[in-house]
C-alpha positions in Angstrom: 90.9 -11.9 -9.0 90.1 -12.6 -5.3 93.0 -12.2 -2.9 92.8 -13.3 0.8 94.9 -11.1 3.1 97.7 -12.7 5.1 99.4 -11.5 8.3 101.9 -8.8 7.3 100.3 -7.8 4.0 100.1 -4.2 3.0 98.2 -2.6 0.2 101.5 -1.4 -1.3 102.8 -5.0 -1.2 99.7 -6.4 -2.8 99.8 -3.7 -5.4 103.5 -4.5 -6.3 102.7 -8.2 -6.5 99.6 -7.8 -8.7 100.3 -4.6 -10.6 96.9 -3.1 -9.5 97.2 0.4 -8.2 96.5 1.0 -4.5 93.8 3.6 -5.2 91.9 1.0 -7.3 92.0 -1.7 -4.6 90.8 0.9 -2.0 88.0 2.1 -4.3 86.8 -1.3 -5.5 86.7 -2.7 -2.0 85.5 0.4 -0.2 88.3 0.4 2.3 87.8 3.1 4.9 91.5 3.0 6.0 94.2 2.1 3.5 96.6 1.4 6.3 94.5 -1.3 7.9 93.9 -4.8 6.4 92.3 -7.7 8.2 93.9 -11.1 8.0 91.4 -13.4 6.2 89.8 -10.4 4.4 88.9 -11.2 0.8 89.8 -8.4 -1.7 88.5 -8.1 -5.2 91.5 -7.3 -7.5 90.6 -6.1 -11.0 93.0 -4.3 -13.3 92.1 -1.3 -15.4 89.4 -2.3 -17.8 89.2 -5.8 -16.4 85.8 -7.3 -15.5 84.7 -10.0 -13.1 81.9 -11.6 -15.2 81.1 -14.0 -12.4 77.4 -13.9 -13.4 78.2 -15.6 -16.7 75.8 -13.3 -18.5 72.8 -14.2 -16.3 70.5 -11.5 -14.9 71.2 -9.8 -11.6 68.4 -8.0 -9.7 67.7 -6.6 -6.3 65.1 -5.3 -3.9 65.2 -1.7 -2.6 62.9 0.7 -0.7 62.2 4.1 -2.3 64.2 5.8 0.5 67.5 4.1 -0.7 70.3 6.6 -1.1 70.7 7.3 -4.8 74.5 6.9 -4.6 74.2 3.4 -3.1 71.6 2.4 -5.8 73.9 3.8 -8.5 76.7 1.4 -7.5 74.6 -1.5 -8.5 74.6 -0.5 -12.2 75.4 -1.7 -14.9 75.1 -5.3 -13.8 71.7 -4.7 -12.2 69.1 -5.7 -14.7 65.9 -5.9 -12.6 65.0 -3.4 -9.8 62.3 -4.5 -7.4 60.6 -1.6 -5.6 59.5 -2.6 -2.1 56.6 -2.3 -1.7 52.9 -1.8 -2.6 50.3 -3.1 -0.2 46.5 -3.6 -0.3 43.4 -3.3 1.9 40.9 -6.0 2.8 38.7 -4.5 0.1 41.4 -5.0 -2.5 42.5 -1.4 -2.8 46.1 -0.9 -3.8 48.3 1.1 -1.3 51.4 2.7 -2.8 54.7 2.9 -0.8 54.9 5.9 1.6 57.7 7.4 -0.4 57.5 8.3 -4.0 58.7 5.4 -6.2 58.8 7.2 -9.6 62.4 8.2 -9.3 63.4 4.6 -8.9 61.4 3.6 -12.0 63.1 6.3 -14.0 66.6 5.4 -12.6 66.1 1.8 -13.6 65.1 2.5 -17.2 67.9 5.1 -17.6 70.4 2.5 -16.6 69.1 -0.3 -18.8 67.3 -2.2 -16.0 63.6 -3.1 -15.7 61.7 -1.9 -12.6 59.1 -4.2 -11.0 56.4 -3.3 -8.5 56.5 -5.5 -5.4 53.1 -6.4 -3.9 53.0 -7.5 -0.2 50.3 -8.2 2.3 51.8 -5.7 4.7 49.8 -4.4 7.6 51.2 -2.5 10.6 54.8 -3.2 9.4 54.4 -7.0 9.2 53.1 -9.7 6.8 49.3 -10.3 7.5 48.1 -13.6 6.3 44.5 -12.6 7.1 44.8 -10.1 4.2 45.8 -13.1 2.0 43.0 -15.2 3.3 40.3 -12.6 2.5 41.9 -11.9 -0.9 42.1 -15.5 -2.2 38.6 -16.2 -0.9 36.8 -13.4 -2.8 36.8 -13.1 -6.6 35.5 -9.5 -6.6 38.3 -8.4 -4.3 40.9 -10.1 -6.5 39.5 -8.4 -9.6 39.5 -5.0 -7.9 43.1 -5.4 -6.8 44.3 -6.7 -10.2 42.6 -3.8 -12.0 44.3 -1.3 -9.8 47.7 -3.0 -10.1 47.5 -3.0 -13.9 46.6 0.7 -13.8 49.5 1.5 -11.5 52.0 -0.5 -13.6 50.9 1.3 -16.7 50.9 4.8 -15.0 54.2 4.4 -13.2 56.1 2.7 -16.0 56.8 -0.6 -14.4 57.9 -3.7 -16.4 55.8 -6.0 -14.3 54.9 -7.2 -10.8 56.7 -9.3 -8.1 54.3 -10.9 -5.6 55.8 -11.5 -2.2 53.2 -13.1 0.2 54.7 -14.7 3.3 53.2 -16.9 6.0 50.4 -18.0 3.7 48.0 -20.3 5.6 48.0 -24.0 4.4 44.3 -23.8 3.6 45.0 -20.9 1.2 47.8 -22.7 -0.7 45.7 -23.5 -3.8 43.9 -20.1 -3.8 47.2 -18.2 -3.5 48.7 -20.0 -6.5 45.4 -19.4 -8.4 45.6 -15.6 -7.6 49.2 -15.5 -8.9 47.9 -17.1 -12.2 45.2 -14.5 -12.5 47.7 -11.6 -12.1 50.0 -13.2 -14.6 47.2 -13.6 -17.3 46.1 -10.0 -16.8 49.7 -8.6 -16.9 50.9 -10.8 -19.8 48.0 -9.7 -21.9 49.5 -6.2 -21.8 53.1 -7.2 -22.1 54.1 -7.2 -18.4 55.8 -10.0 -16.5 54.9 -11.5 -13.1 57.3 -13.1 -10.6 56.6 -14.7 -7.2 58.9 -14.9 -4.2 58.9 -18.1 -2.2 60.3 -19.1 1.2 63.2 -21.7 1.1 61.7 -25.2 1.0 63.3 -28.7 0.7 60.4 -31.1 0.6 56.7 -31.3 -0.1 56.0 -32.4 3.4 58.1 -29.7 5.2 56.4 -28.2 8.2 56.4 -24.6 9.2 54.2 -21.5 8.7 56.6 -20.0 6.2 56.4 -23.0 3.8 53.1 -25.0 4.2 51.1 -22.5 2.2 53.7 -22.4 -0.6 53.3 -24.9 -3.5 56.4 -24.7 -5.6 55.0 -26.6 -8.6 51.7 -24.7 -8.7 53.4 -21.3 -8.3 55.9 -22.3 -11.0 53.1 -23.0 -13.4 51.3 -19.7 -12.6 54.2 -17.2 -12.6 56.8 -16.2 -15.2 59.6 -16.2 -12.6 60.0 -17.8 -9.2 62.4 -16.1 -6.7 63.9 -18.4 -4.1 64.4 -16.5 -0.8 67.5 -18.5 0.0 68.7 -16.6 3.1 67.8 -16.2 6.8 69.1 -19.4 8.2 71.1 -17.2 10.4 68.6 -14.5 11.5 67.9 -11.9 14.1 66.5 -14.1 16.8 68.2 -17.4 15.8 71.5 -19.0 16.8 74.6 -17.7 15.2 75.3 -19.2 11.7 75.7 -18.2 8.1 72.8 -16.2 6.7 72.9 -18.3 3.5 75.0 -21.4 4.0 75.8 -22.8 0.6 75.0 -26.4 1.6 71.5 -25.3 2.7 71.0 -23.2 -0.3 71.9 -26.1 -2.6 69.2 -28.3 -1.0 66.6 -25.7 -1.8 67.7 -25.4 -5.4 67.8 -29.1 -5.8 64.2 -29.3 -4.6 63.1 -26.3 -6.7 64.5 -27.5 -10.0 62.7 -30.8 -9.6 59.4 -28.9 -9.6 60.0 -25.8 -11.7 62.0 -25.4 -14.9 65.4 -23.9 -14.0 65.1 -21.1 -16.5 62.2 -19.8 -14.4 64.1 -19.8 -11.2 66.1 -16.9 -9.6 68.4 -17.5 -6.6 68.2 -15.2 -3.6 71.4 -13.7 -2.2 71.7 -11.6 1.1 73.5 -8.3 1.0 74.0 -8.2 4.8 75.2 -10.2 7.8 74.5 -10.4 11.5 76.5 -9.6 14.7 75.5 -11.8 17.7 76.5 -11.2 21.3 77.6 -14.4 23.1 76.5 -16.6 24.7 73.4 -17.0 22.6 70.3 -17.3 24.6 67.1 -18.4 22.8 64.3 -15.8 23.1 66.7 -13.2 24.6 69.6 -12.7 22.2 68.9 -10.3 19.3 71.5 -10.1 16.6 72.3 -6.8 15.0 72.2 -6.5 11.2 75.4 -5.3 9.6 76.4 -4.5 6.0 79.1 -6.6 4.4 81.5 -3.7 4.1 80.7 -2.7 7.7 81.4 -6.2 8.9 85.0 -5.9 7.7 85.4 -2.5 9.3 84.2 -4.0 12.7 86.8 -6.7 12.3 89.5 -4.1 11.6 88.4 -2.0 14.6 88.7 -4.9 17.1 91.7 -6.7 15.6 89.7 -9.8 14.5 90.9 -12.5 12.1 88.3 -13.4 9.4 87.8 -17.2 9.0 86.0 -18.9 6.1 83.7 -21.8 6.7 84.3 -24.4 3.9 80.9 -26.1 4.0 78.8 -23.0 4.5 81.1 -21.1 2.1 80.7 -18.0 4.3 83.1 -15.7 6.2 82.9 -15.2 9.9 84.9 -14.0 12.9 84.7 -13.3 16.6 85.7 -10.2 18.6 85.4 -8.8 22.1 83.7 -5.5 23.0 83.4 -4.3 26.6 84.3 -7.7 27.9 81.6 -9.4 25.8 82.3 -11.9 23.0 80.6 -11.4 19.6 80.4 -13.5 16.5 79.7 -12.1 13.0 78.6 -13.9 9.9 78.5 -12.0 6.6 79.1 -12.2 2.8 82.2 -11.4 0.8 83.3 -11.8 -2.8 84.2 -15.5 -2.1 80.8 -16.4 -0.8 79.1 -14.4 -3.6 81.2 -16.2 -6.2 80.1 -19.5 -4.7 76.5 -18.6 -4.9 76.7 -17.6 -8.5 78.4 -20.9 -9.1 75.2 -22.6 -8.0 73.2 -20.3 -10.4 75.4 -21.5 -13.3 75.6 -25.1 -12.2 71.8 -25.5 -12.1 71.3 -23.1 -15.1 69.0 -20.8 -13.2 68.0 -17.5 -14.9 70.0 -15.4 -12.4 70.0 -14.0 -8.9 68.3 -11.2 -7.0 69.7 -9.5 -3.8 67.8 -8.8 -0.6 68.5 -6.0 -0.5 70.3 -3.1 -2.1 70.1 -0.7 0.9 73.8 -1.3 2.0 76.9 -0.6 -0.1 78.8 -3.5 -1.6 80.7 -2.2 -4.6 83.0 -5.2 -4.9 79.9 -7.4 -5.5 78.7 -5.4 -8.5 82.2 -5.2 -9.9 82.5 -9.0 -9.5 79.4 -9.4 -11.7 80.1 -6.8 -14.4 
């Protein structure tokens, strides 16, 4: 089902060997040039009527902004079962702020394709997470009640199936208050038949330090939400040193910690639908990686004659190339790394996986899950 390209391979040769038509290999893998294959490239090979079923029947979901191209969103169906619309915000007074673009078309698209749409609530202010909004919210009952009342009205009016709460950089002193707020939202939503999930930063111990994790209590949030989404990505990130975005060994550590505090059937794994391109040498505080799509990453490798490697521990593809005399390194995801992550979902009996995010094409991923 997954074929790794070798030197000298051609699509015609792979087609003769496997019996799968060239046109289908091109379409399923979104190959921009049928005459160019990259050594080390992983191809998804499915015959007519054949399905991947890598998800093992577990739910797949993904986040998307309302300005996503309808064609790219459409590629995610039918395996997509939960669509998380990013995002609603709120003011210091607890007034709900809708996304700048209309979200109703996404709600309708989800239902029409057998998926459930969820409103995502974030403490966004000026394009960034604002933990002062969280501080004020969790410290004032009347502000919470106002926000929850408006959220419920919006869910009912827009046709959402529930709410996903994504608060990041929660202050340590707001840890208990934040978990309590999630519980209040859940009770209000459950009473009317809606579900509540909460997104949490990747964490491996109760004593772990860092602004992303100190305000996040896995056990308390697990008790107060219907579903907990593990944001298991961004080890490799824009300003960090080059490495896999979601190395499997690191992701496993988070899952092991999470299942010890939250029932596995409540947990959803996070999978990145992107990679990063770093110029070398990496200089801390200076180097800024460029975000690339997974299909785009293979196209860059083809353009510069790179050979794609596969890291056995991180279970992630990577390669280097030269552009204008400068060395680059790219880490991304392919069908091999996706299959490995879904292997964790099944091994730990999690409820499924959600993708951050759906904004870039990756048809092979969705065919792998179908």
